[in-house]
C-alpha positions in Angstrom: 91.4 30.6 77.7 93.0 33.4 76.7 96.5 34.7 77.5 96.0 37.2 79.9 93.9 35.1 82.0 96.0 32.0 82.2 98.6 34.3 83.6 96.4 36.3 86.0 95.2 33.1 87.7 98.7 32.3 87.8 99.6 35.3 89.7 96.5 35.1 92.0 97.4 31.5 93.5 101.1 32.0 94.1 100.0 34.6 96.3 96.8 33.6 97.9 99.1 31.2 98.9 101.3 33.1 101.1 98.6 35.3 102.1 96.9 32.5 103.5 99.3 32.3 105.7 102.5 34.8 106.0 100.5 38.0 107.9 98.8 36.1 110.6 101.5 33.8 111.4 103.2 35.9 113.7 99.9 36.4 116.0 99.1 33.1 115.3 102.4 31.6 116.8 102.4 34.1 119.9 99.0 34.4 121.5 97.6 30.9 120.0 100.9 28.8 120.6 103.0 31.0 123.0 106.4 31.4 121.0 107.7 34.5 122.1 109.4 37.3 120.5 112.8 35.4 119.3 110.4 32.4 118.1 108.5 34.2 116.3 111.2 36.4 114.7 112.8 32.6 114.0 109.2 31.9 111.2 110.4 34.1 109.3 114.2 34.4 109.0 113.8 30.9 107.3 112.1 32.4 104.8 115.2 34.5 104.5 117.7 31.4 105.0 115.8 29.4 102.5 116.2 32.3 99.9 119.9 32.7 100.4 120.3 29.9 98.4 117.2 27.9 97.2 115.8 30.6 94.5 118.9 31.0 92.8 119.7 27.1 93.3 116.0 25.8 91.1 116.7 29.1 89.2 119.8 26.7 87.5 117.9 24.0 87.4 114.9 25.6 85.3 117.4 27.3 83.0 119.3 24.1 82.3 117.4 20.2 82.9 113.5 21.7 84.0 111.2 23.2 82.5 110.2 26.5 84.6 106.5 25.8 84.8 107.3 21.8 85.6 109.5 23.0 88.3 107.1 25.1 89.3 103.9 23.0 90.3 106.4 20.0 91.9 107.1 23.0 94.4 103.9 24.0 95.4 102.4 20.2 95.3 105.5 19.0 97.6 104.6 22.8 99.7 101.0 21.2 100.1 101.6 18.0 101.5 103.8 19.9 104.3 101.7 22.4 104.8 98.8 19.6 105.9 101.6 18.1 107.8 102.3 21.5 109.8 98.3 22.0 110.7 98.4 18.3 111.7 101.4 18.7 113.9 99.5 22.2 115.9 96.5 20.2 116.2 98.3 17.0 117.7 100.3 18.8 120.2 97.7 21.3 121.1 95.4 18.2 121.6 97.9 16.5 123.5 99.6 19.6 125.5 102.5 19.1 124.5 105.6 21.6 125.9 106.1 24.9 123.8 109.4 24.1 123.2 108.7 21.1 121.7 105.8 21.9 119.8 108.2 24.8 118.1 111.1 22.5 117.4 108.5 20.2 115.3 106.8 23.4 113.6 109.8 25.3 112.7 111.3 22.5 111.5 108.0 21.6 108.8 107.5 25.2 108.3 111.6 25.1 107.5 111.1 22.9 105.0 108.3 24.3 103.6 109.6 27.4 102.9 112.4 25.6 101.0 110.1 24.5 98.3 107.9 28.0 98.5 110.6 31.1 98.7 111.6 29.7 94.7 108.0 29.5 93.8 108.3 33.9 93.7 111.0 33.8 91.4 110.0 30.6 88.8 106.4 32.6 88.5 108.1 36.1 87.7 110.6 34.0 85.1 107.5 32.3 84.1 105.3 35.0 83.2 108.2 37.0 81.4 108.7 33.8 79.3 105.2 33.1 78.4 104.5 37.1 77.5 108.1 36.6 75.0 106.4 34.1 73.3 104.0 35.5 72.7 105.6 39.0 71.6 104.5 41.0 74.7 106.4 44.0 76.3 107.1 42.6 79.8 108.0 46.1 81.4 104.6 46.8 80.1 102.2 43.9 80.0 103.5 42.7 83.4 102.0 44.6 86.1 98.5 45.0 85.3 98.8 41.0 85.8 101.3 40.6 88.1 98.4 42.9 90.1 96.1 39.9 90.2 98.9 38.0 92.8 98.4 41.3 95.3 94.6 40.5 94.4 94.8 36.8 95.4 97.2 37.7 98.6 95.3 39.9 99.9 91.7 37.8 99.6 93.4 35.4 101.7 94.1 37.8 104.3 90.4 39.4 104.1 89.2 35.0 103.9 91.6 34.1 107.0 90.5 37.2 109.1 86.7 36.9 108.9 86.7 33.0 108.7 88.8 33.1 112.1 91.5 30.9 110.9 94.0 33.5 111.6 93.9 32.0 115.4 94.4 28.2 114.6 95.8 25.8 112.4 93.0 26.3 109.8 95.6 28.7 108.0 97.7 26.0 106.7 95.3 24.1 105.2 93.4 26.6 103.9 96.7 28.0 101.8 97.5 23.7 101.4 94.1 23.6 99.4 95.1 26.5 96.9 99.2 25.2 96.8 97.3 21.9 95.5 95.5 24.0 92.9 98.5 25.5 91.8 101.1 23.0 91.9 98.3 21.0 89.2 97.6 24.3 87.3 101.5 24.9 86.4 101.7 21.8 84.8 99.1 23.3 81.6 101.2 26.4 81.2 102.9 26.5 77.7 105.9 24.9 77.8 109.5 27.1 78.9 113.1 26.4 76.8 115.9 24.7 78.7 119.5 25.6 78.1 120.4 21.8 77.2 123.6 22.6 74.7 126.1 19.7 74.9 128.8 22.8 74.1 131.8 23.2 75.6 131.5 25.6 78.4 133.1 27.2 81.2 132.9 25.8 84.9 131.2 28.8 85.6 128.3 28.4 82.3 128.3 24.4 83.6 127.5 25.3 86.9 124.7 27.8 86.0 126.6 30.4 88.1 126.8 32.5 84.9 123.8 35.8 86.8 126.6 36.1 89.2 128.9 37.1 87.0 126.2 40.3 86.5 128.3 41.6 90.2 131.2 42.3 87.4 129.3 45.5 86.5 129.2 48.7 89.2 126.0 49.5 89.1 124.8 46.0 89.1 127.0 45.2 92.2 125.3 48.4 93.8 122.4 47.2 93.3 122.1 43.9 94.7 123.6 45.4 97.2 121.1 47.8 98.1 118.6 45.1 97.4 119.5 43.3 100.5 119.9 46.0 102.7 115.8 47.2 101.5 115.2 43.5 101.5 115.6 43.5 105.5 112.8 46.1 105.8 110.0 43.7 104.1 110.4 40.9 107.0 110.0 43.8 109.6 106.3 44.5 109.3 105.5 40.8 107.7 107.0 39.5 111.7 105.8 42.3 114.0 103.4 44.5 112.1 100.1 42.3 113.2 101.6 41.8 116.4 101.5 45.2 117.0 98.1 46.3 116.3 97.1 43.3 118.0 98.9 44.2 121.0 96.6 47.3 121.5 93.8 45.1 123.1 96.0 45.2 126.3 95.1 48.9 126.4 91.0 49.2 127.4 90.3 51.9 125.0 91.3 50.3 122.0 90.5 46.9 123.3 87.6 46.6 121.1 88.4 49.0 117.8 87.8 48.0 114.7 91.5 47.7 113.8 92.7 45.1 116.9 90.0 42.5 116.2 90.6 42.9 112.3 94.3 43.6 112.6 94.5 41.4 109.4 91.8 43.3 107.3 93.2 46.5 108.1 96.9 45.4 107.3 95.3 44.2 104.0 95.2 47.8 103.4 98.7 47.4 102.3 97.7 44.9 99.5 95.3 47.3 98.2 97.8 50.1 98.1 100.0 47.6 95.9 97.6 47.1 93.2 97.2 50.9 92.5 101.1 51.4 92.4 101.5 48.0 90.7 100.0 49.3 87.8 102.2 52.9 87.9 105.3 50.9 87.7 105.8 51.0 83.6 105.3 55.3 83.7 107.8 55.7 86.5 110.2 53.4 84.8 109.7 54.9 82.0 110.0 58.5 82.7 112.6 57.6 86.0 114.5 55.5 85.6 115.3 52.1 88.2 117.5 55.1 90.2 114.7 57.2 91.5 111.9 54.4 91.3 114.3 52.7 94.0 114.3 55.8 96.0 110.7 56.1 96.5 110.1 53.0 97.6 113.2 53.3 100.4 111.7 57.1 101.5 108.6 55.2 101.3 109.5 53.2 104.0 110.7 55.8 106.4 107.0 57.3 106.4 105.9 53.7 106.6 107.8 53.0 110.1 107.2 56.5 111.3 104.1 56.3 110.8 103.4 53.1 112.1 105.2 55.0 115.8 103.3 57.3 115.9 99.5 55.7 115.2 97.2 54.2 117.5 94.1 52.1 116.4 92.2 55.2 118.2 92.3 59.1 117.0 95.5 57.6 115.2 94.2 55.2 113.1 94.3 58.0 110.1 98.3 57.0 110.6 97.9 53.6 110.6 95.5 53.9 107.6 98.6 56.3 105.8 100.9 54.2 106.9 99.1 51.0 104.7 98.4 53.3 101.8 102.7 54.1 101.3 103.1 51.0 101.5 101.9 49.9 98.6 104.7 52.2 97.0 107.4 51.1 99.5 107.3 47.2 98.6 106.4 47.5 94.3 108.8 50.0 93.7 111.6 47.6 94.8 110.1 44.2 94.2 108.3 44.6 91.3 110.7 47.1 89.4 113.6 45.6 90.9 112.9 42.1 88.6 111.8 43.8 86.1 115.1 46.0 85.7 116.8 42.2 86.6 115.0 40.5 83.7 116.1 43.8 81.9 119.9 43.9 82.9 120.4 40.0 82.0 121.1 37.4 79.2 118.4 35.4 78.2 120.3 32.3 79.0 120.7 33.2 82.9 117.1 35.1 83.5 115.8 32.8 85.8 119.4 32.4 87.9 119.2 36.6 87.9 115.5 35.9 89.3 116.7 33.7 91.9 120.2 36.0 92.3 117.3 39.2 93.0 115.9 37.0 95.6 119.0 35.6 97.2 120.3 39.2 98.2 116.7 40.7 98.7 114.3 38.1 100.0 117.6 36.0 101.2 120.4 37.7 102.9 118.0 41.2 103.6 115.5 39.3 105.2 117.8 37.4 107.2 119.3 40.6 108.4 115.8 42.2 108.5 114.1 39.3 110.6 117.1 38.8 113.5 118.3 42.2 113.4 114.4 43.7 114.1 113.8 40.9 117.0 116.7 42.1 118.9 115.6 45.9 118.3 112.1 44.3 119.6 113.8 42.3 122.8 115.9 45.7 123.6 112.3 47.2 124.0 110.0 44.6 125.9 110.3 44.7 129.4 107.8 41.9 131.2 106.6 40.9 127.8 105.1 44.2 127.4 107.2 45.8 124.3 107.1 49.3 124.0 106.7 50.3 120.0 107.3 53.8 119.4 111.2 54.0 119.7 111.5 50.4 117.7 109.6 52.1 114.4 111.1 55.2 114.9 114.5 52.6 114.8 113.3 51.2 111.5 112.4 54.5 109.9 116.0 55.7 110.6 117.8 52.5 109.4 115.6 53.1 106.3 116.6 56.8 105.7 119.8 56.1 105.8 120.0 53.4 103.1 117.9 56.0 101.1 120.6 58.7 101.4 123.8 56.6 100.8 121.7 55.4 97.7 121.5 58.3 96.3 125.0 59.5 96.6 126.8 56.3 95.1 124.6 54.4 93.1 125.0 56.4 89.4 122.9 54.5 86.5 121.7 57.2 83.9 118.4 56.9 83.0 117.6 57.5 79.0 113.7 57.8 78.4 114.1 56.4 74.9 116.0 53.2 75.5 114.5 50.3 77.2 115.8 50.1 81.0 118.9 49.1 81.0 122.4 49.0 82.5 125.1 50.8 80.4 128.6 48.8 79.4 
C-alpha cells in the first residue's frame, strides 16, 4: 500500500472512533439516560481533564521510551475494551432499572478512564503522521492537510452511521466506536517505526523528565500563542457538549417537532465536519500567505459567527442560519486546531516535537476544554427554568466571549510573518 493511503487510513480511523460517540453522547445521556445538564457537562469536562496531563505525559513516553506508533496502538486497544465496558454498564443498568445517580457514577468512571487513553492519541496521531512524512522526504505543512482531511471524513461517516442506524439513542454507539478502536489498535502496529531518544548522554533535570517542551514558554510570542490556544479551546467544547441538545430541544415546539433538523440532528451537525474537509485543504495557502496570527484571528471571529447564528436560528424558517453556522465551523475549528498543530511542529526542536504536540493538547483540549465545559454548563444552567433552556441568550454570550478574545489576541500577539520563510517563531 502507498504512503498516502496508509496515512489517510490512519487519520480516518482515528477520528471515526471519536465521531461515533462525541456528538451524540449529550443527547443520549440526557434523553435516554435521564442525566441533567451538569452531569452531561461533566462527561465533556473529562476530556479536558485528561488532556491536561495525558497527551504531554504520553508525548514524553513516545519521545523517550516507546515508539509513537506502538503507543498509539496500545492506547486504542485498551480504549476498545473500555468502550465495551461502558456499553455493558448502560445495558445492565437500564435492564435492572438502577437509580440514575448510580448509573451516572459508574458510566462516568469508565468514560473518564477511557478518555485518559483516547485523548493523547490525537497528539500521537499527529506526531506519527509528521514523523512518517519527514522520513519519506515530504513537507508536513504542504502534505499533512490533504491526509488529515480523511480524519474529518471518518468523523462524518461515523456521525451519519450512528444517526441513520439509531445508535445515537443507545449504548450501541459505544460498541460501534469500540470496533473501530480495535481495528486501529492493530493497524497502528504495522506503521513505520518512529525513533525514540534513548541517548545516555548527561542531561539536565528538565531534559531527563522530558519536560523540555515547556521551555517554549520562554519565547514571549509562543507563550501568548499557548495561552490563547487555551482560551480558544474552550469554544470547541461548547458546541460538542450542547450543540445536539440545543437542536433536539426544538422537538418540544410543535411546528419544529417533525423537521429534518430535529429528527436527524447529528446529520445536520455533520455539515460542520463536511465544512472542515474544505477548510483543511485551504490551510497551507492561508498559513503561507497570511501567517499564524491572521489565521488564528480568522478562527476566533468564525466562532463569533458560529455562536451568533445558533442564537438566531431554528430548524424551520431559520434553518439557513443553522446551516451557515455549520459551514463557518470548518474555519473556526481547522484554522485553530490544525494550523496550531502545524505551527507547533514547525516551532519545536525535533527531539521534543511529540512533547510539544502534547503541550498544545494540554492547553487547548485540556485546560481550555475544562473551562469551556464547566463555563458553558454554568451559563446553560443560569438560563434554564423548570427544565426549559432559553438558548438564544446562551449562544449570544458565547459569541461575545469569542469576540473579546479575538480583539485582545489581535492587540497583543505581535508575530511577524515572512512569506518567504517556513512557519516559525523568530528568536
